MDAnalysis code that builds the backbone (N, CA, C; Angstrom):
import MDAnalysis as mda
import numpy as np

u = mda.Universe.empty(417, n_residues=139, atom_resindex=np.repeat(np.arange(139), 3), trajectory=True)
u.add_TopologyAttr("name", ["N", "CA", "C"] * 139)
u.add_TopologyAttr("resid", np.arange(1, 140))
u.add_TopologyAttr("resname", ["MET", "PRO", "ASP", "VAL", "LEU", "ILE", "ALA", "THR", "ASP", "ALA", "ASP", "TYR", "VAL", "LEU", "ASP", "ASP", "VAL", "GLN", "ALA", "ALA", "LEU", "ASP", "GLU", "PRO", "GLY", "THR", "THR", "TRP", "ARG", "VAL", "ALA", "ARG", "SER", "GLY", "ARG", "LEU", "VAL", "VAL", "PRO", "ALA", "CYS", "ARG", "GLN", "ARG", "VAL", "PRO", "ASP", "LEU", "VAL", "VAL", "LEU", "ASP", "LEU", "GLN", "VAL", "GLY", "THR", "MET", "GLY", "GLY", "VAL", "ALA", "THR", "CYS", "LEU", "ALA", "LEU", "ARG", "HIS", "GLU", "GLU", "SER", "GLY", "GLY", "ARG", "LEU", "PRO", "HIS", "ILE", "PRO", "VAL", "VAL", "LEU", "LEU", "LEU", "ASP", "ARG", "GLN", "ALA", "ASP", "VAL", "PHE", "LEU", "ALA", "LYS", "ARG", "SER", "GLY", "ALA", "GLU", "ALA", "TRP", "LEU", "VAL", "LYS", "PRO", "LEU", "ASP", "PRO", "PHE", "ARG", "LEU", "ARG", "LYS", "ALA", "ALA", "ALA", "ALA", "ALA", "LEU", "GLU", "GLY", "ARG", "SER", "TYR", "HIS", "GLU", "GLY", "VAL", "PRO", "GLU", "GLU", "ASP", "PRO", "ALA", "ALA", "ALA", "THR", "GLN"])
u.atoms.positions = np.array([
    [0.720, -1.175, -0.123],
    [-0.122, -0.051, 0.155],
    [0.806, 1.063, 0.005],
    [1.618, 1.756, -1.066],
    [2.137, 2.602, -1.282],
    [1.437, 3.751, -0.828],
    [0.160, 4.345, -1.533],
    [-0.040, 5.768, -1.534],
    [-1.355, 5.606, -1.104],
    [-2.267, 5.742, 0.439],
    [-3.040, 6.021, 1.125],
    [-3.559, 7.611, 1.226],
    [-4.826, 7.510, 0.999],
    [-5.370, 8.985, 1.055],
    [-6.394, 8.711, 2.473],
    [-6.377, 8.983, 3.614],
    [-7.696, 8.724, 4.074],
    [-8.408, 10.024, 3.988],
    [-9.713, 10.356, 4.272],
    [-10.699, 11.498, 4.541],
    [-11.226, 11.274, 5.966],
    [-10.822, 11.946, 7.424],
    [-11.576, 11.899, 7.969],
    [-11.260, 13.174, 9.339],
    [-12.276, 13.581, 9.914],
    [-11.864, 14.828, 11.010],
    [-12.098, 14.479, 11.826],
    [-11.534, 12.787, 12.627],
    [-11.351, 12.488, 13.895],
    [-9.800, 12.084, 13.563],
    [-9.109, 12.166, 15.112],
    [-7.749, 12.353, 15.308],
    [-7.659, 10.401, 15.464],
    [-8.582, 9.803, 16.402],
    [-9.103, 8.187, 16.507],
    [-8.783, 7.539, 15.187],
    [-9.222, 7.896, 14.589],
    [-10.021, 7.399, 13.249],
    [-8.128, 7.199, 12.617],
    [-7.891, 8.127, 12.019],
    [-7.033, 8.248, 11.671],
    [-5.647, 7.830, 12.118],
    [-5.708, 7.564, 13.464],
    [-4.233, 6.544, 14.008],
    [-4.695, 5.404, 13.911],
    [-6.058, 4.809, 13.680],
    [-6.512, 3.468, 13.843],
    [-6.160, 2.827, 12.570],
    [-6.122, 3.815, 11.110],
    [-5.923, 3.545, 10.099],
    [-4.573, 3.288, 9.966],
    [-3.617, 4.202, 10.249],
    [-2.404, 4.430, 10.053],
    [-1.916, 3.012, 10.896],
    [-2.270, 2.651, 12.099],
    [-1.401, 1.660, 12.896],
    [-2.397, 0.505, 12.165],
    [-2.814, 0.371, 11.595],
    [-3.147, -0.880, 10.996],
    [-2.727, -1.365, 9.448],
    [-2.474, -0.459, 8.788],
    [-2.192, -0.105, 7.575],
    [-0.906, -0.081, 7.342],
    [0.235, 0.617, 7.512],
    [1.410, 1.140, 7.676],
    [2.132, -0.129, 7.770],
    [2.813, 0.300, 6.647],
    [4.033, -0.751, 5.989],
    [5.453, -0.253, 5.605],
    [6.270, -0.393, 5.125],
    [7.654, 0.364, 4.950],
    [7.042, 0.818, 2.884],
    [7.273, 1.642, 3.204],
    [7.085, 2.696, 1.888],
    [5.874, 2.827, 1.712],
    [4.822, 3.445, 2.826],
    [3.930, 3.845, 2.767],
    [3.275, 5.515, 3.034],
    [3.106, 5.815, 1.950],
    [3.081, 7.307, 2.275],
    [1.295, 7.976, 2.534],
    [1.143, 8.823, 3.464],
    [0.002, 8.870, 4.215],
    [-0.400, 10.384, 3.427],
    [-1.734, 10.380, 2.959],
    [-1.810, 12.185, 2.726],
    [-3.409, 11.792, 3.640],
    [-3.979, 12.821, 4.224],
    [-5.244, 13.225, 4.767],
    [-5.975, 14.221, 4.555],
    [-7.050, 13.493, 4.168],
    [-8.247, 15.248, 3.897],
    [-9.324, 15.079, 5.231],
    [-9.221, 16.626, 5.287],
    [-9.956, 16.284, 6.847],
    [-11.243, 16.831, 6.575],
    [-11.748, 16.546, 4.910],
    [-13.164, 16.931, 4.630],
    [-13.340, 15.970, 3.275],
    [-14.567, 15.830, 3.064],
    [-14.915, 14.824, 1.973],
    [-14.223, 15.486, 0.643],
    [-15.302, 17.015, 0.848],
    [-14.568, 18.300, -0.491],
    [-13.778, 17.770, -0.991],
    [-12.673, 17.775, 0.161],
    [-11.016, 17.772, -0.395],
    [-10.522, 16.542, -0.738],
    [-11.346, 15.978, -1.438],
    [-10.508, 14.336, -2.103],
    [-10.599, 14.100, -3.414],
    [-11.777, 14.639, -3.981],
    [-11.754, 14.775, -5.359],
    [-10.241, 15.071, -5.942],
    [-10.406, 16.479, -5.176],
    [-9.402, 17.240, -5.850],
    [-7.673, 17.037, -5.022],
    [-7.574, 16.387, -4.045],
    [-6.395, 15.364, -3.656],
    [-5.951, 14.310, -4.858],
    [-7.337, 13.572, -5.152],
    [-7.039, 12.746, -6.071],
    [-6.473, 13.097, -7.528],
    [-7.070, 14.001, -7.680],
    [-6.398, 14.773, -9.402],
    [-4.407, 15.101, -8.859],
    [-4.788, 15.723, -7.838],
    [-3.102, 16.109, -7.801],
    [-2.501, 14.923, -8.017],
    [-3.043, 13.665, -7.090],
    [-2.221, 12.351, -7.348],
    [-2.649, 10.995, -7.150],
    [-3.109, 10.328, -7.440],
    [-4.169, 9.061, -7.655],
    [-3.356, 8.792, -6.687],
    [-3.946, 8.422, -5.646],
    [-3.606, 7.036, -4.305],
    [-3.632, 5.498, -5.415],
    [-3.586, 5.172, -4.057],
    [-3.705, 3.554, -4.799],
    [-4.622, 3.299, -3.994],
    [-5.348, 4.027, -2.949],
    [-6.539, 3.245, -1.979],
    [-7.222, 4.607, -1.539],
    [-8.675, 4.687, -1.014],
    [-8.674, 5.806, -0.399],
    [-9.875, 5.115, 0.483],
    [-9.257, 5.306, 1.905],
    [-10.332, 5.302, 2.816],
    [-11.146, 6.614, 3.379],
    [-12.290, 5.783, 3.805],
    [-13.462, 6.616, 3.725],
    [-13.920, 6.889, 4.752],
    [-13.981, 8.004, 6.079],
    [-14.811, 7.596, 7.257],
    [-16.125, 7.829, 6.827],
    [-17.221, 7.752, 7.480],
    [-18.473, 8.006, 7.030],
    [-18.685, 9.429, 7.142],
    [-18.342, 9.731, 8.162],
    [-18.808, 10.912, 9.428],
    [-17.547, 12.094, 8.423],
    [-17.835, 12.712, 7.702],
    [-16.322, 13.687, 7.627],
    [-16.876, 15.096, 6.812],
    [-16.499, 16.223, 7.756],
    [-16.546, 17.442, 7.553],
    [-18.108, 17.483, 7.043],
    [-18.142, 18.465, 5.786],
    [-19.738, 18.464, 5.485],
    [-20.025, 17.440, 4.254],
    [-19.037, 17.187, 3.904],
    [-19.480, 15.851, 2.727],
    [-19.350, 14.638, 2.930],
    [-19.946, 13.365, 3.515],
    [-19.895, 12.116, 4.189],
    [-18.815, 11.393, 3.251],
    [-18.567, 10.277, 3.649],
    [-17.685, 9.268, 3.015],
    [-18.712, 8.726, 2.176],
    [-20.287, 8.476, 1.851],
    [-20.814, 8.083, 1.130],
    [-20.665, 9.218, -0.303],
    [-21.109, 10.582, 0.198],
    [-21.001, 11.141, -1.443],
    [-19.570, 11.567, -1.708],
    [-18.624, 11.061, -0.967],
    [-17.224, 11.280, -1.277],
    [-17.097, 10.581, -2.558],
    [-17.500, 8.894, -2.315],
    [-17.348, 7.710, -2.838],
    [-17.996, 8.260, -4.331],
    [-19.086, 8.535, -4.099],
    [-20.022, 8.604, -5.549],
    [-19.282, 9.532, -6.133],
    [-18.683, 10.869, -5.632],
    [-17.836, 11.690, -6.482],
    [-17.153, 11.344, -7.256],
    [-16.452, 10.383, -6.309],
    [-15.332, 9.549, -7.233],
    [-15.350, 9.012, -8.116],
    [-16.486, 7.783, -8.073],
    [-17.149, 6.857, -9.025],
    [-17.292, 8.422, -10.088],
    [-18.381, 9.383, -10.103],
    [-18.998, 10.299, -10.728],
    [-17.428, 10.451, -11.768],
    [-16.324, 11.570, -11.014],
    [-15.188, 11.481, -12.062],
    [-14.668, 10.279, -12.814],
    [-14.496, 8.958, -12.403],
    [-14.465, 7.876, -12.879],
    [-15.297, 7.712, -14.412],
    [-16.320, 7.961, -13.614],
    [-16.949, 7.806, -15.006],
    [-16.966, 8.818, -16.533],
    [-16.607, 9.807, -15.864],
    [-16.158, 11.272, -17.122],
    [-15.164, 10.951, -17.444],
    [-14.062, 10.275, -16.825],
    [-12.908, 9.695, -17.442],
    [-11.862, 10.650, -16.866],
    [-12.185, 11.602, -15.880],
    [-11.573, 12.179, -14.804],
    [-10.268, 11.878, -13.696],
    [-10.902, 11.181, -13.671],
    [-9.844, 9.941, -12.934],
    [-10.043, 8.712, -13.440],
    [-9.219, 7.674, -12.452],
    [-9.179, 6.421, -13.105],
    [-9.721, 5.795, -11.820],
    [-10.064, 4.555, -11.829],
    [-10.430, 3.831, -10.460],
    [-10.006, 3.704, -9.376],
    [-10.704, 4.247, -8.666],
    [-9.850, 4.651, -7.279],
    [-10.253, 3.308, -5.844],
    [-9.758, 1.927, -5.579],
    [-10.298, 1.447, -4.529],
    [-10.554, 1.999, -3.503],
    [-11.908, 2.139, -2.984],
    [-12.156, 2.666, -1.431],
    [-12.428, 1.664, -0.316],
    [-12.177, 2.092, 0.645],
    [-12.880, 1.760, 1.755],
    [-13.611, 2.679, 2.612],
    [-14.618, 2.141, 2.947],
    [-15.834, 3.087, 3.681],
    [-16.162, 2.371, 4.950],
    [-15.594, 3.482, 6.346],
    [-15.543, 3.078, 7.480],
    [-17.278, 3.782, 7.452],
    [-17.867, 2.144, 8.304],
    [-18.951, 3.100, 8.601],
    [-19.338, 2.818, 10.184],
    [-20.328, 3.840, 10.724],
    [-20.447, 4.084, 12.048],
    [-21.040, 3.015, 12.754],
    [-22.098, 1.867, 11.974],
    [-23.248, 1.807, 12.842],
    [-23.814, 0.735, 11.622],
    [-23.968, -0.732, 12.186],
    [-24.712, -1.489, 11.391],
    [-25.909, -0.993, 9.961],
    [-26.630, 0.176, 10.712],
    [-27.640, 0.520, 9.597],
    [-27.387, 1.225, 9.175],
    [-25.982, 1.538, 8.832],
    [-25.097, 2.214, 7.700],
    [-25.085, 1.517, 6.324],
    [-24.957, 0.340, 6.932],
    [-24.796, -0.561, 5.205],
    [-25.623, -0.619, 4.156],
    [-26.720, -0.096, 4.337],
    [-28.166, 0.336, 3.209],
    [-27.619, 1.284, 2.979],
    [-26.760, 2.493, 3.366],
    [-25.558, 3.351, 2.472],
    [-24.210, 2.717, 1.892],
    [-23.850, 1.988, 2.141],
    [-23.022, 1.659, 1.878],
    [-22.869, 1.003, 0.549],
    [-24.177, 0.055, 0.786],
    [-24.213, -0.532, -0.498],
    [-24.570, 0.107, -2.064],
    [-25.460, 1.425, -1.660],
    [-24.848, 1.974, -2.615],
    [-24.150, 3.099, -3.084],
    [-23.027, 3.283, -2.603],
    [-21.832, 3.504, -2.336],
    [-20.767, 3.792, -3.795],
    [-20.182, 2.176, -4.321],
    [-19.985, 2.109, -5.039],
    [-18.272, 1.799, -4.385],
    [-18.443, 1.787, -2.719],
    [-17.434, 1.481, -2.059],
    [-16.719, -0.206, -2.659],
    [-15.651, -0.304, -2.993],
    [-15.220, -1.611, -2.910],
    [-15.440, -2.693, -1.135],
    [-15.148, -1.850, -0.123],
    [-15.298, -2.386, 0.513],
    [-15.775, -1.669, 1.961],
    [-15.835, -2.271, 2.800],
    [-16.409, -1.276, 4.220],
    [-16.523, -1.768, 5.372],
    [-16.415, -1.286, 6.134],
    [-16.890, -2.414, 7.303],
    [-17.246, -1.186, 8.800],
    [-17.429, -1.750, 9.950],
    [-18.458, -1.378, 10.940],
    [-17.714, -1.050, 11.941],
    [-17.286, 0.032, 12.232],
    [-16.675, 0.365, 13.539],
    [-17.570, -0.267, 14.928],
    [-16.427, -0.539, 15.789],
    [-14.885, -0.406, 15.775],
    [-14.330, -1.013, 14.568],
    [-13.077, -0.301, 14.516],
    [-12.145, -0.564, 13.927],
    [-10.895, -1.855, 14.521],
    [-10.584, -2.846, 13.995],
    [-9.435, -3.311, 14.365],
    [-8.392, -3.763, 13.561],
    [-7.314, -3.790, 13.507],
    [-6.702, -3.720, 12.743],
    [-6.724, -5.091, 11.517],
    [-6.889, -6.656, 12.390],
    [-7.079, -7.455, 11.007],
    [-8.100, -6.922, 10.197],
    [-9.607, -6.403, 10.531],
    [-10.347, -6.106, 10.200],
    [-10.070, -5.475, 8.488],
    [-9.620, -4.422, 9.104],
    [-9.139, -3.324, 8.206],
    [-8.544, -3.911, 7.452],
    [-7.130, -4.606, 7.809],
    [-5.830, -5.012, 6.449],
    [-6.546, -6.112, 5.019],
    [-7.804, -6.751, 6.466],
    [-8.476, -7.874, 5.132],
    [-8.835, -7.136, 4.187],
    [-10.127, -5.885, 4.965],
    [-10.756, -5.070, 3.872],
    [-9.535, -4.077, 2.822],
    [-8.535, -3.675, 3.407],
    [-7.801, -2.922, 2.434],
    [-7.325, -3.698, 1.048],
    [-6.399, -5.062, 1.402],
    [-6.138, -6.145, 0.999],
    [-7.230, -5.729, -0.237],
    [-8.650, -6.956, 0.264],
    [-9.379, -7.105, -0.971],
    [-9.350, -5.501, -2.142],
    [-9.761, -4.775, -1.570],
    [-9.823, -3.257, -2.255],
    [-8.829, -3.728, -3.137],
    [-7.763, -3.758, -2.537],
    [-6.588, -3.051, -4.014],
    [-6.393, -4.603, -4.387],
    [-7.045, -5.529, -4.428],
    [-6.782, -6.286, -5.439],
    [-8.783, -6.688, -6.478],
    [-8.928, -5.785, -6.136],
    [-10.317, -5.567, -7.086],
    [-11.179, -6.410, -6.848],
    [-11.238, -6.835, -5.393],
    [-12.284, -7.993, -4.871],
    [-13.188, -7.121, -3.915],
    [-14.775, -7.639, -3.580],
    [-15.015, -6.957, -2.357],
    [-14.734, -7.162, -0.746],
    [-15.089, -6.438, 0.215],
    [-15.301, -7.047, 1.700],
    [-16.327, -5.965, 2.065],
    [-17.304, -6.566, 2.480],
    [-18.543, -6.071, 2.458],
    [-19.276, -6.698, 4.412],
    [-19.184, -6.064, 5.083],
    [-19.401, -6.366, 6.561],
    [-20.875, -5.594, 6.587],
    [-21.498, -6.604, 7.306],
    [-23.101, -6.892, 7.468],
    [-24.076, -7.365, 6.502],
    [-23.363, -7.968, 5.834],
    [-24.325, -8.142, 4.403],
    [-24.303, -10.065, 4.779],
    [-25.325, -10.351, 4.893],
    [-25.785, -12.122, 4.961],
    [-24.604, -12.298, 3.766],
    [-24.030, -13.668, 4.276],
    [-23.347, -14.383, 3.323],
    [-24.378, -15.108, 1.817],
    [-24.407, -15.438, 1.384],
    [-25.230, -16.532, 0.311],
    [-24.851, -17.812, 0.592],
    [-25.643, -18.563, 0.927],
    [-25.234, -19.887, 1.340],
    [-25.957, -20.060, -0.174],
    [-24.359, -20.886, -0.917],
    [-24.738, -21.659, -2.234],
    [-25.609, -22.630, -2.480],
    [-25.655, -23.641, -1.249],
    [-26.627, -24.482, -1.395],
    [-28.362, -24.174, -1.637],
    [-28.555, -23.194, -1.070],
    [-29.809, -22.255, -1.686],
    [-30.078, -22.357, -2.714],
    [-29.111, -21.452, -3.461],
    [-29.095, -21.210, -4.874],
    [-29.220, -22.367, -5.916],
    [-29.042, -23.598, -5.381],
    [-29.171, -24.706, -6.295],
    [-30.926, -24.893, -5.909],
    [-31.052, -25.060, -5.169],
    [-32.810, -25.417, -4.509],
    [-33.751, -24.645, -5.171],
])
């Protein structure tokens, strides 16, 4: 994870994310408002964006949607996003955000690393969504 952009206005979230994802060679940028994420990505495209659900006046879902809008318009490449949800009920919003991964706070390093790795590999990591039973699909 060489270049990570974190959007949060909560120092404890920033500390938790950096502690969980830090490794040699990682560079960190912080946006203290969702409105700053798209301009920061235009300036230098990150490998991963981590969005706090509640960040300033433009939350994580709206910020993710803005990134996807810029991508669809050809103004930015696809950037993997991990969305940090405040509660289980926020999964409803996360499903519509376009984020590759989301997890519900409180954060722990293992789950956060797992979500980030999945997003960087182009896979999904969705907490709070019931697993589909493969046997039920064949019945």
